[in-house]
PABA-588497 format. One line per 5 residues: number of its first residue (from 0); for each residue x negated, y negated, z negated of N, C-alpha, C. Coordinates in steps of 0.2 Angstrom, whole numbers, plus 5000, padded with zeros to 4 digits. Layout:
N
NUM) X/Y/Z/X/Y/Z/X/Y/Z ~ ...
***
This chain:
177
0) 4942/4989/5238/4950/4993/5231/4945/4993/5226 ~ 4939/4996/5225/4935/4994/5219/4934/4989/5216 ~ 4934/4984/5221/4933/4976/5218/4939/4974/5214 ~ 4946/4976/5219/4953/4974/5219/4954/4976/5209 ~ 4953/4984/5209/4954/4988/5203/4948/4982/5198
5) 4942/4983/5197/4941/4980/5194/4943/4972/5192 ~ 4946/4969/5196/4947/4962/5194/4954/4960/5190 ~ 4959/4967/5195/4964/4968/5191/4967/4969/5183 ~ 4959/4973/5182/4958/4976/5174/4955/4969/5170 ~ 4953/4966/5170/4948/4963/5169/4954/4955/5167
10) 4958/4955/5172/4965/4952/5172/4971/4953/5164 ~ 4972/4961/5166/4976/4965/5160/4971/4964/5154 ~ 4964/4963/5153/4961/4964/5148/4962/4959/5144 ~ 4960/4952/5149/4961/4943/5146/4969/4944/5144 ~ 4974/4946/5147/4980/4944/5142/4982/4950/5138
15) 4978/4952/5136/4980/4959/5130/4977/4955/5123 ~ 4971/4952/5126/4967/4948/5121/4972/4942/5119 ~ 4976/4941/5120/4979/4933/5119/4987/4939/5116 ~ 4988/4942/5116/4994/4946/5111/4991/4953/5111 ~ 4992/4949/5103/4991/4956/5098/4995/4954/5092
20) 4997/4961/5092/5001/4960/5082/4997/4959/5078 ~ 5001/4958/5072/4999/4958/5065/4990/4962/5064 ~ 4987/4958/5061/4981/4962/5055/4980/4960/5049 ~ 4979/4967/5046/4980/4966/5038/4975/4959/5034 ~ 4977/4956/5031/4977/4951/5027/4972/4951/5021
25) 4969/4950/5016/4966/4952/5010/4967/4944/5007 ~ 4968/4949/4998/4967/4942/4994/4966/4945/4988 ~ 4961/4940/4982/4957/4944/4977/4956/4937/4972 ~ 4957/4939/4968/4956/4934/4961/4955/4938/4954 ~ 4950/4934/4951/4948/4935/4945/4950/4930/4941
30) 4951/4931/4934/4951/4923/4930/4949/4930/4923 ~ 4943/4927/4917/4942/4926/4911/4948/4922/4907 ~ 4950/4929/4902/4954/4926/4897/4947/4928/4889 ~ 4950/4921/4885/4947/4923/4880/4952/4928/4876 ~ 4950/4936/4878/4955/4940/4870/4952/4946/4874
35) 4954/4951/4871/4952/4958/4871/4956/4960/4878 ~ 4952/4965/4880/4954/4966/4886/4959/4971/4884 ~ 4962/4973/4879/4966/4981/4875/4972/4975/4873 ~ 4972/4968/4871/4976/4964/4869/4980/4960/4877 ~ 4975/4957/4881/4978/4956/4888/4980/4962/4888
40) 4981/4967/4890/4984/4977/4892/4990/4973/4890 ~ 4993/4973/4884/4999/4975/4880/5002/4968/4883 ~ 5001/4964/4889/5005/4961/4889/5007/4963/4896 ~ 5002/4965/4902/5003/4966/4908/5005/4973/4908 ~ 5007/4978/4905/5005/4985/4903/5012/4986/4906
45) 5019/4982/4905/5024/4983/4907/5026/4981/4914 ~ 5029/4986/4919/5027/4985/4927/5033/4981/4927 ~ 5038/4981/4925/5043/4976/4928/5046/4967/4922 ~ 5041/4968/4917/5040/4964/4915/5037/4958/4916 ~ 5035/4959/4924/5031/4951/4923/5033/4942/4924
50) 5039/4944/4923/5042/4938/4924/5039/4933/4916 ~ 5039/4936/4911/5035/4936/4906/5029/4935/4905 ~ 5026/4934/4910/5018/4930/4909/5017/4927/4915 ~ 5021/4924/4923/5019/4924/4927/5024/4916/4929 ~ 5022/4913/4930/5028/4907/4930/5031/4906/4938
55) 5030/4911/4941/5030/4910/4948/5035/4916/4950 ~ 5038/4920/4944/5043/4924/4945/5048/4921/4941 ~ 5056/4920/4943/5059/4917/4938/5065/4923/4934 ~ 5064/4927/4939/5064/4935/4931/5063/4942/4934 ~ 5065/4946/4933/5061/4954/4934/5064/4958/4928
60) 5069/4963/4933/5071/4967/4933/5069/4974/4935 ~ 5068/4980/4928/5064/4985/4932/5067/4993/4929 ~ 5064/4998/4929/5069/5004/4928/5065/5006/4921 ~ 5058/5001/4920/5056/5005/4912/5051/5009/4914 ~ 5050/5012/4919/5048/5018/4921/5041/5017/4923
65) 5034/5019/4919/5025/5015/4921/5023/5021/4923 ~ 5025/5024/4930/5024/5028/4931/5024/5028/4940 ~ 5021/5032/4945/5024/5031/4951/5028/5033/4951 ~ 5033/5029/4958/5040/5029/4958/5043/5026/4954 ~ 5041/5021/4950/5044/5014/4945/5046/5009/4949
70) 5050/5007/4948/5054/5000/4952/5054/4995/4952 ~ 5053/4989/4951/5055/4985/4950/5058/4976/4954 ~ 5064/4971/4952/5063/4968/4956/5064/4962/4954 ~ 5060/4957/4958/5058/4950/4956/5061/4946/4960 ~ 5063/4941/4956/5067/4935/4959/5064/4930/4958
75) 5063/4925/4962/5060/4919/4963/5062/4913/4961 ~ 5056/4905/4962/5060/4901/4960/5066/4898/4967 ~ 5063/4902/4972/5067/4900/4977/5074/4903/4979 ~ 5075/4909/4974/5081/4912/4972/5081/4918/4977 ~ 5075/4920/4982/5075/4925/4985/5072/4931/4981
80) 5073/4936/4977/5068/4945/4979/5066/4948/4982 ~ 5062/4952/4980/5059/4956/4983/5059/4964/4980 ~ 5060/4969/4980/5057/4976/4977/5052/4980/4974 ~ 5047/4983/4973/5041/4984/4972/5040/4991/4966 ~ 5036/4994/4971/5036/5001/4967/5029/5003/4965
85) 5029/5004/4958/5021/5006/4956/5020/5012/4960 ~ 5013/5012/4962/5008/5019/4966/5006/5023/4962 ~ 5003/5019/4958/4997/5022/4952/4997/5017/4945 ~ 4999/5021/4940/4998/5021/4933/4993/5021/4929 ~ 4987/5018/4925/4982/5021/4920/4982/5017/4915
90) 4987/5019/4909/4985/5017/4903/4975/5016/4900 ~ 4975/5021/4902/4965/5023/4900/4962/5018/4901 ~ 4964/5015/4908/4957/5011/4913/4962/5005/4913 ~ 4967/5004/4911/4972/4999/4910/4970/4995/4917 ~ 4974/4997/4921/4974/4996/4930/4983/5000/4932
95) 4984/4996/4936/4989/4999/4941/4990/4996/4948 ~ 4993/5000/4952/4995/4998/4959/5000/4999/4961 ~ 5004/4993/4964/5010/4993/4968/5011/4991/4973 ~ 5015/4991/4978/5017/4990/4986/5025/4988/4985 ~ 5025/4984/4992/5032/4981/4993/5036/4987/4995
100) 5041/4988/4992/5047/4993/4994/5052/4990/4999 ~ 5055/4984/4996/5060/4981/5001/5057/4973/5003 ~ 5055/4973/5009/5056/4966/5010/5059/4960/5010 ~ 5058/4953/5010/5062/4949/5010/5056/4942/5012 ~ 5055/4942/5019/5047/4937/5021/5054/4929/5020
105) 5058/4928/5017/5061/4921/5016/5058/4921/5008 ~ 5058/4928/5005/5058/4925/4997/5049/4924/4995 ~ 5047/4932/4999/5040/4928/5001/5037/4930/5009 ~ 5030/4928/5009/5031/4929/5018/5025/4937/5019 ~ 5026/4940/5016/5022/4948/5018/5029/4950/5023
110) 5026/4958/5026/5033/4961/5027/5029/4968/5024 ~ 5023/4969/5021/5018/4973/5018/5014/4972/5014 ~ 5015/4973/5008/5010/4970/5005/5008/4978/4999 ~ 5002/4979/4995/5002/4983/4991/4997/4979/4987 ~ 4994/4978/4982/4992/4976/4973/4988/4979/4970
115) 4983/4979/4968/4980/4980/4963/4977/4978/4956 ~ 4979/4980/4949/4979/4975/4944/4974/4979/4939 ~ 4969/4975/4937/4962/4979/4933/4963/4971/4927 ~ 4963/4977/4922/4960/4972/4916/4954/4977/4914 ~ 4946/4972/4912/4942/4976/4911/4938/4972/4906
120) 4936/4973/4902/4932/4968/4897/4927/4964/4898 ~ 4926/4959/4896/4923/4955/4900/4914/4953/4897 ~ 4910/4950/4899/4903/4951/4898/4903/4948/4889 ~ 4905/4944/4888/4906/4941/4882/4908/4945/4879 ~ 4907/4944/4871/4912/4949/4866/4920/4945/4865
125) 4924/4949/4864/4930/4946/4863/4933/4943/4871 ~ 4932/4945/4876/4935/4942/4882/4938/4948/4888 ~ 4940/4945/4891/4941/4950/4896/4942/4949/4903 ~ 4943/4951/4909/4942/4949/4918/4950/4953/4917 ~ 4953/4949/4920/4959/4951/4926/4958/4951/4932
130) 4959/4956/4936/4958/4955/4944/4964/4959/4948 ~ 4965/4953/4950/4971/4955/4958/4969/4955/4961 ~ 4971/4961/4966/4967/4960/4973/4972/4964/4978 ~ 4975/4961/4983/4978/4964/4988/4980/4966/4994 ~ 4980/4969/5000/4980/4971/5006/4986/4969/5010
135) 4989/4964/5014/4996/4964/5017/4996/4963/5024 ~ 5000/4960/5025/5002/4959/5032/5008/4952/5033 ~ 5007/4949/5039/5011/4943/5038/5020/4946/5038 ~ 5022/4940/5033/5031/4941/5036/5033/4941/5044 ~ 5030/4941/5048/5034/4942/5056/5027/4944/5060
140) 5030/4951/5062/5024/4957/5063/5024/4953/5071 ~ 5029/4951/5074/5031/4948/5082/5023/4948/5082 ~ 5020/4944/5089/5016/4943/5092/5016/4936/5091 ~ 5020/4931/5091/5020/4925/5091/5023/4923/5083 ~ 5022/4923/5076/5028/4921/5073/5026/4914/5070
145) 5032/4912/5068/5032/4906/5066/5027/4903/5061 ~ 5028/4897/5062/5022/4894/5056/5021/4899/5048 ~ 5029/4898/5046/5028/4898/5039/5029/4907/5037 ~ 5026/4913/5042/5029/4918/5042/5019/4921/5045 ~ 5017/4917/5047/5010/4919/5050/5004/4921/5046
150) 4999/4922/5048/4993/4926/5045/4993/4921/5037 ~ 4991/4913/5040/4989/4909/5037/4994/4908/5032 ~ 5000/4908/5031/5004/4907/5026/5006/4914/5023 ~ 5004/4920/5024/5005/4925/5022/4998/4925/5016 ~ 4993/4923/5017/4986/4923/5015/4987/4917/5008
155) 4990/4911/5013/4991/4905/5006/4996/4909/5000 ~ 5002/4910/5002/5008/4912/4997/5005/4919/4992 ~ 5001/4922/4995/4998/4928/4990/4993/4926/4985 ~ 4986/4921/4989/4981/4918/4987/4986/4912/4981 ~ 4990/4910/4979/4993/4905/4977/4999/4910/4970
160) 5000/4914/4974/5004/4919/4969/4998/4922/4963 ~ 4994/4924/4967/4989/4927/4961/4986/4921/4958 ~ 4984/4916/4959/4984/4909/4953/4987/4909/4950 ~ 4991/4906/4950/4999/4906/4949/4999/4913/4942 ~ 5000/4917/4944/4999/4922/4938/4996/4923/4936
165) 4989/4922/4937/4982/4924/4931/4980/4917/4927 ~ 4979/4910/4928/4983/4904/4927/4988/4907/4920 ~ 4994/4910/4921/5001/4911/4917/5000/4914/4913 ~ 4994/4919/4915/4995/4926/4910/4989/4922/4903 ~ 4983/4919/4906/4977/4915/4902/4982/4913/4896
170) 4987/4907/4898/4990/4904/4894/4992/4907/4888 ~ 4997/4913/4893/5001/4915/4885/4996/4918/4881 ~ 4992/4922/4884/4988/4927/4878/4984/4922/4876 ~ 4979/4917/4878/4975/4911/4872/4980/4907/4867 ~ 4987/4905/4869/4990/4903/4865/4992/4907/4860
175) 4994/4911/4861/4995/4918/4855/4990/4918/4852 ~ 4984/4917/4849/4978/4919/4845/4979/4913/4839
***
């Protein structure tokens, strides 16, 4: 009887190892910009104005509230939109963090995400480093998500979103010098 119980336990463990829900994913990107941290901060500090520097965002609108609870709606080139909400905003430290408030996996393949943006002084004079980092879950949280909503799709989308945004920010700030 004990042998049968041990055998059934091993089978149950084997099946549960193949069926699991999503695990948190992470992305982090940085860029060095040939401008002071204060100048870069002036470009990114308005939470709901991301469309002014991020080429992957067709439009952004918000409540103008740069404090916890402030909201923005992003519309992407594909016409889809998501709503994000500020969790933390610190003007003196030149940083803020926000999270997905209203998901739309057809527009952006995450079911949940939080992002931190930080602008710091660079090592060389008159340079800055902007860092974006995120923790997120794939767009489909079921055990067998389609390819466009799986972990790899979410990681790729977030990484590309960060790269596009940081390159757009660098281009905008450095062209205004």
